[in-house]
N, C-alpha and C positions, 0 to 999 in steps of 0.2 A: 504493500500500500504506500502510495506517495504521501510523504509527510506534509501536513498542513497545520496551521496554527491560527488561533483567534486571540486578539488582544482585548481585554475587558477592563473597564475603568469605573471606579466609584469616586465621583467628584462631590465632596461634601463641603460643609462650612469651614472645616479646619484641616482637611487633608485631602490628598488625591491618592487613592489606592489603585494599583494596577496589577494585573495577572495575565500570564500567557497560558492558554489552554492548548493541549495537543488534540489530535484527531479522536482520541478516546475520552475526551471531555475531562481530562486530568490537568490540574494546575502544575506546570513545570517550573514556573518562575513567578515571583511576586515582588512588589516594591511599593513602599509607602513614603510619601513626602508630605510634610506639613505645609499648609497654606494659611493665610490670614483672612478670616471672614470679614474683617474690617477694611480690607483693601478696597479702594474705590475705582479701580481700573480693571476692565474686562481683560485687558492684555496681560495683567499680572497672573491671573488664574490660567489663562491660555498658555503662558510660558511654563507654568508648573506642569500642566497636562503634557505638553510637548516634551519636556525634559524627562518625565516619567516614561513615556513611550520609547523615546530614543535610548534611554539608559537600559531599559529592559531588553530591547533588541540587541544592543551591544553586549551587555553582560551575559545574556543567555546564549549568545552565539547562534541564534536561529537565522535561517536564510530569510531576508526581507521579502524575497519573491514568493515564499511559501505562506505568507500571511494572507488569509482569506479576507478578513474584515476586522475592523475595530468598532467596538460599541461602548457607549458611555451612558451614565446617568447624569442628571443635573437636578437639584432640588427646585421645584417650582412648576410652572406651566410650560409644557413643551409641545410644539407642533411636530408630531412624529413623522408626518408626511414630508415636511420641508426640512426638518432638522434644526428649526429655529427655536432657541430658548426665549420665550416671550417675556417671562418675569420670574425672578427668584427673590424671595423675601430676605435671604441671608447671604447672597452673593451678588456682586456687581454685574449682573447680566440682564440686559433689557434689549429685546429684539436682536439677540446675538445669533448670527448664523454659524452655529457650532459645526454643523455638518460641512458647510462650504469651506470654512476655515481649516478644518482638519483634513478634508480630502485634498485641498490645495497643498497643505503641508506634507502629507505622507503619500498621496497618490494611491490610497487604499480605500475601498468602500467603508463608509462610516455611518453608524446609526446611533440615535440618542433617544432616551425616554426618561420619564419622571423617575426619580430615584426609588421611591417607595413602591410605585407600580412595578418596577423591575425587581425590587427586593421580594415582594409578595409573589411575583411570577416565578422567581428563582426557587422560593420555598415550595411553591405549588408543584413545580416540575421535578425538583431534586431534593427537597427537604421535608420539613414538618407538615407541609400541606398536601403531601401525596395521599391520594385516596379520598380527598374532600372535593366537593363540587362548588361550594359557595363559601368564600373566605373573606372576612374583613380583617385587614392588617393595619396595625398601628406601629410605626417605627419611631422610637424615641431617641433622638440624637441632639445635635445642636438646635435643630428645629423639631417639628412634629409632622410626620407625613402619613398619608393614608394610601391604601391600595385595595382594590376589589377584584375578586374572582367571582363571577356570577355564571352559573350553569356551565362551569368548566372553562370559561374564557375570561381573559383579562378585560375588565370593563373600564374604558377611558372616557366615555361620554362624548358630548358634542365638542368637536375641535380639541379633543384630548384634555379636557379641563376638569374631568370628574375626580372624585375622591380627595378633594382638598379639605377633608374634615378635621385636619389639624387647626383649621380656622373656623370651625363651628363655634359660635359664641355661646359661652356657658354663663357669663355674667357681664351684661352690657356696661356695668360700672366698674369692671375689673381692670387689671393692668393693661397698659398699652402694648400691642403686638407690633412686630416689624411690618406686618401687612397693612397697618394703619387703623385697624379696628381695636376695640377694647374687649378684654375678657375672653379671647380665643383659648382653646385647649392648649395651643402651643405656648401661650403666655403664662400658663400655669405649670405645664407638665414636661416641657422640654428642658434641655440643659440651660438654654437662655432664660426660661421662666424660673427655674430653680436658682440659677445664679443671681438673677435680679432680686429674688426674695432674700437670699443670703446677704447680698450687699445692703438691702434695706435694713436688715437686722443689725448688721455691723454699724450702719450709720446711726442706729439708736443706742450704740454703746455696748451691744452684746458681744461676748467673746465666742469665737469659733475657729476651729482648725482650718476652715475653708476660706478665711478672710483673704489670704494671699492668692489662693487659687482662683478667686473670682474678681480680683481687683481690676484686672485689665481685660476682662471678657468672660468666657465660659470656662468652667472647671473641666479637668480631665476625669473620666469616670473612675479611674483608680484612686484618685484623691478622695472622691466622695465615698467610695467603698471603705477606705481606710478611716475616714472620719466617723462613719457609722459604726465600724467595729470598735472605735474608741468611745462610743456613747455620746458623740457630739450632739447636743440638743438642737441646735439650729439646723444642722444637716438633716437630722431626723424629721424636724418640722417641714423642711423643704420637700423631703421624699413623701411624707404623709399627705401633704397638700397636693403634690403631683399625682399620687395614686388615687386620691379622692376624686379629682376631676377626670382622671382616666376611667374610673369606675362609672361615673355619670355618662361619659361619652360612650363607653362600652355598652351600657344599658340602652342608650339611644339607638345605637347601631344594631343591637339585637332586636329591638322592637321594629326597626325600619326594614331590615333585610332578612331576619330569621335565618342567619347563616348556619352552616355546619360547624364552622370554626372561627374563633377570634384569635388572631395571631399577633404576638408582640415581638418586635425585633428592634434593631438599632444598637448603637454603642452602649447606651445606658442599660438596656435590657441584657446585652451580652455580659456586662459586668455584674448586674444586680437583678437578673431576670426572675429568679425564684422568689426573692423578697417582694418585688413589684407584683408578681402574680398572686402571691398570698394575700397581699393587702387589697388588691382589686377584687379577688374572690370574696373577701370578707365584707365587701360593700355592694357589689354589683347587683345582688338580688333586690335591693331596695329600688333600683332604677329601671327595671324591665319587667315585662309581664310574666307572671308565674307559669303561664301555659306555654311560653316559648323557651324560657331559660333552660329547662332540662335537656333540650335537644341541641344545645350549643356547647362545644368544647372550647376551653381557653388554654392555649399552649404557647410555649416560648419557641421562637425560631431556632432551628437546628444548625443552620449554616454559618451563624455568627457574622463575622466581617465579610464572608463570602456570599451572603444572600444576594446582594445586588450584582456581584460578578457573575453568578450563575443566571440571574435574570438577563444580564447583557448577552450571555451565551444563548439563552432562549430567543432573544430578539434577533440575533444573527441567524440562528437556525430558521426562524420564521421568514426572514427575508431571502435567505440563500437556499 
């Protein structure tokens, strides 16, 4: 069999993760580089993406001519037909022709989709979602993303704008979200939401191990895990608050879609998934119909950091 490779990218608010898959759908090389969510130039993010791809090709030693395609995610609203990133709440991308820019750079077919759509698709095809037909996915990271599998197919809605339920409003008088609204799920339960809460408590004179970790942005999940293990009260409050609103959102989605599975993924869940699941399970029954709840499983994503990468791979398979 002639060797062929696919390059898959996870472009997030704080990092670009890349992987090379062989023809057997095995990851043979991976690379992660940090980026700054606060950068205000699309070109800055673009250069990180390019450097990750070029370094992977060079260091892995694969033949560039054997690369079938490159696929990537981006957080926000993506036109999958044109490959244009229309809007991202947490990255400086507005009407950015990602597909055009990358195909010009590499001369290789390039595909792009919403990050959590692809993460849920990856879990559906290769991870915790196998065997389910209707899945609601919450991915908790720098922001809060959603993805839907309905009747065995990824649902993206009109013009690929569906499943932005990280921006469902749970409290119209709540904290300001990067999308411009107040009281979104993301403003409570994402890294940004939890970091903002911790900074607020620090400004009130409360002590926490997380003060330095959130001083200039969002914390790293490992820092939060360490603070919780040490019994940090402010960190515990931030997590309790995040899980409370995730439980409300979960109940709303159970009532709306009656899915087989609610799936939780993303960096925070990878670090603290069992804790989040237990706290959500302790509350969710209050917020959904008793006739629906017993038919819904709540699970943690199995593929971890690789959920979106495998979703990229599924996107390539779909196109090629």
